[in-house]
C-alpha positions as CSV (number, residue, x, y, z in Angstrom):
1,M,-20.1,37.3,-13.5
2,S,-17.8,38.3,-10.6
3,S,-14.4,36.8,-10.3
4,V,-15.3,35.2,-7.0
5,F,-18.2,33.4,-8.5
6,R,-16.1,32.2,-11.5
7,T,-13.4,31.0,-9.0
8,G,-16.1,29.1,-7.0
9,L,-17.4,27.5,-10.2
10,A,-13.9,26.5,-11.2
11,L,-13.3,24.9,-7.8
12,L,-16.6,23.1,-7.9
13,A,-15.8,21.7,-11.3
14,L,-12.4,20.6,-10.2
15,T,-13.8,18.9,-7.1
16,L,-16.4,17.0,-9.2
17,I,-13.8,15.9,-11.7
18,A,-11.4,14.8,-9.0
19,G,-14.2,13.0,-7.2
20,C,-14.7,10.8,-10.3
21,N,-11.1,9.8,-10.4
22,M,-10.5,9.6,-6.6
23,V,-8.0,7.0,-5.4
24,W,-8.7,5.5,-2.0
25,R,-5.5,5.5,0.1
26,K,-5.2,3.5,3.3
27,I,-2.4,3.2,5.8
28,L,-2.4,-0.4,7.2
29,P,-2.0,-0.6,11.0
30,N,0.1,-3.4,12.5
31,P,1.9,-4.1,9.2
32,E,4.1,-7.0,10.3
33,K,1.2,-9.2,11.4
34,N,-1.0,-11.6,9.4
35,Q,-4.2,-9.8,8.4
36,V,-7.2,-9.9,6.1
37,V,-8.1,-6.6,4.3
38,R,-11.1,-5.6,2.3
39,V,-10.1,-3.6,-0.8
40,E,-11.8,-1.8,-3.7
41,K,-10.6,-1.5,-7.3
42,G,-8.2,1.5,-7.5
43,E,-7.3,1.5,-3.9
44,R,-3.8,1.9,-2.6
45,L,-2.4,0.6,0.7
46,Y,0.7,2.0,2.4
47,F,2.9,0.9,5.3
48,D,6.5,0.7,6.4
49,L,8.5,-2.3,7.4
50,E,11.7,-2.2,9.6
51,E,14.8,-3.6,8.0
52,D,18.5,-3.4,8.5
53,V,20.0,-2.7,5.0
54,D,23.5,-2.2,6.4
55,A,23.4,-5.8,7.8
56,G,21.9,-7.1,4.5
57,S,18.5,-7.9,6.0
58,R,15.8,-6.9,3.5
59,W,12.1,-7.4,2.9
60,D,10.7,-9.1,-0.2
61,F,7.3,-10.5,-1.3
62,T,5.5,-13.0,-3.4
63,C,2.2,-12.2,-5.1
64,D,0.7,-14.1,-8.0
65,D,-2.2,-11.8,-8.9
66,K,-1.5,-9.6,-11.9
67,D,-4.2,-7.1,-10.8
68,V,-2.3,-6.4,-7.5
69,E,0.9,-4.3,-7.8
70,V,3.3,-4.4,-4.9
71,T,6.4,-2.2,-4.6
72,I,9.0,-2.0,-1.8
73,D,11.3,1.0,-1.7
74,H,14.4,0.1,0.2
75,K,16.8,2.7,1.6
76,A,20.3,2.6,0.3
77,P,22.9,1.1,2.7
78,G,24.5,3.8,4.9
79,T,21.6,6.3,4.7
80,R,20.3,5.7,8.2
81,E,19.7,8.9,10.1
82,E,21.7,9.5,13.3
83,G,20.0,7.9,16.3
84,Q,17.8,5.7,14.1
85,A,17.9,2.0,15.2
86,S,16.8,0.6,11.8
87,D,15.8,1.5,8.3
88,A,12.3,1.5,7.0
89,A,11.2,0.0,3.7
90,A,8.2,1.8,2.3
91,V,5.6,-0.6,0.9
92,R,2.8,0.3,-1.6
93,I,0.1,-2.1,-2.7
94,R,-2.0,-0.9,-5.7
95,I,-5.3,-2.6,-6.6
96,H,-6.0,-2.5,-10.4
97,R,-9.4,-2.2,-12.1
98,G,-9.6,-5.9,-13.0
99,Y,-9.2,-7.1,-9.5
100,D,-11.7,-9.7,-8.2
101,G,-9.6,-11.4,-5.5
102,P,-9.0,-13.0,-3.1
103,T,-5.2,-12.6,-3.1
104,A,-2.5,-13.5,-0.6
105,I,0.7,-11.4,-0.5
106,R,3.5,-13.1,1.5
107,F,6.2,-10.7,2.9
108,F,9.4,-12.1,4.2
109,R,12.7,-10.6,5.6
110,K,16.0,-12.4,5.2
111,K,19.7,-12.0,4.5
112,R,21.0,-13.2,1.2
113,G,21.7,-17.0,1.4
114,E,20.2,-17.4,4.9
115,P,16.8,-18.6,6.1
116,I,13.8,-16.3,6.6
117,E,14.0,-14.2,9.7
118,K,10.4,-13.0,9.8
119,E,7.3,-13.4,7.6
120,F,3.7,-12.5,7.4
121,T,0.8,-12.6,5.0
122,I,-1.7,-9.9,4.0
123,T,-4.8,-11.5,2.4
124,L,-6.9,-9.1,0.2
125,Y,-10.5,-9.6,-0.8
126,R,-13.1,-7.6,-2.6
127,R,-16.7,-7.4,-1.4
128,I,-19.2,-8.4,-4.0
129,G,-23.0,-8.2,-4.0
130,D,-25.2,-5.7,-2.3
131,Y,-24.2,-3.9,0.9
132,A,-25.0,-0.6,2.6
133,F,-23.0,2.3,1.3
134,W,-22.1,3.5,4.8
135,E,-20.2,0.2,5.7
């Protein structure tokens, strides 16, 4: 067997193995607006939210579904790049295998001890039943 053929076989095998464990990644458009999103088990959603950490204004969330993992990575105060008007908090939503939905995730931005400045809700649902694979 030639080395090119073996390399091709190895790449094919890795592709097949990776395909079985593929994680669907989606970047949500218009993140600070109420929206309904169809998700699949194992899917991950990403988006950024503007916040002003130096002024004490940060995003937080509420989610009661144990099969939906939400994380917000805030920048440390004073790390804003020059010329940048605000900081961005990186949000990741991970859908676990047991998810059957629907789920509402409420995001809100506020300063400690003050009322909410801004809020929105992302509602997740999982399609069940028969449907065309191309949809």
